[in-house]
C-alpha positions in Angstrom: 90.9 116.6 109.1 94.3 118.3 109.1 94.1 119.0 112.9 93.4 115.3 113.5 96.5 114.3 111.5 98.7 116.8 113.4 97.4 115.6 116.8 98.0 112.0 115.7 101.5 112.9 114.6 102.3 114.6 117.9 101.0 111.6 119.9 103.1 109.2 117.8 106.2 111.4 118.2 105.6 111.5 122.0 105.3 107.7 122.1 108.5 107.3 120.0 110.4 109.6 122.3 109.1 107.8 125.4 110.1 104.4 123.9 113.6 105.5 122.9 114.2 107.1 126.4 113.2 103.8 128.0 115.3 101.7 125.7 117.8 101.1 128.4 115.1 99.7 130.7 115.4 96.2 132.0 113.7 93.2 130.4 110.1 92.5 131.2 108.3 89.2 131.3 105.0 88.8 129.6 102.8 85.9 130.6 99.7 85.0 128.5 97.9 81.7 129.1 100.6 79.1 128.7 103.1 81.3 126.9 105.9 83.3 128.6 108.0 85.9 126.8 110.9 88.0 128.0 111.4 91.1 126.0 112.6 94.7 126.3 110.2 97.3 127.6 110.5 99.3 124.3 109.2 96.3 122.3 106.3 95.8 124.8 105.3 99.5 124.5 105.6 99.5 120.7 103.8 96.2 120.4 100.9 97.4 122.5 100.6 100.5 120.4 100.7 98.6 117.1 98.1 96.1 118.4 95.9 99.0 119.6 96.1 100.7 116.2 95.3 97.4 114.4 92.3 96.7 116.6 91.0 100.2 116.1 91.3 99.9 112.3 89.5 96.6 112.4 86.5 98.1 114.2 86.6 101.3 112.1 86.6 99.3 108.8 83.7 97.2 110.1 81.8 100.3 110.9 82.7 102.0 107.6 81.5 99.0 105.6 78.2 98.8 107.6 77.6 102.5 107.0 78.3 102.2 103.3 75.9 99.3 103.0 73.2 101.1 104.9 73.7 104.3 102.7 73.4 102.2 99.6 70.3 100.6 100.9 68.7 103.9 101.8 69.7 105.3 98.4 67.9 102.4 96.6 64.8 103.0 98.8 64.9 106.7 98.0 65.1 106.1 94.2 62.3 103.5 94.3 60.1 105.7 96.4 60.4 108.7 94.1 59.4 106.8 90.9 
C-alpha cells in the first residue's frame, strides 16, 4: 500500500511540475456541444486530471459497494448453511 501511495505522489508531483512549467502557454479553446470556453492550458490539464480522478473514484466506489454487498450475502449463506 505504501508503494502505491509513493507512486501516486510522484505522478501528482510530475503533473504539477508540468502544469507550472506550461503556465505561460497560450490560451486554448475548448468546444463541447454548444458551449465554447477559452482557458489557460494549465487549467485544462488540471481540470482533466481532476475529472479523471473523480470518475475513477466513482467507479471504484461502485465496485467497492458491490463487493461489500456480495461479501455480506455470501457470509449470510455460509452461516445459514453451517447451522
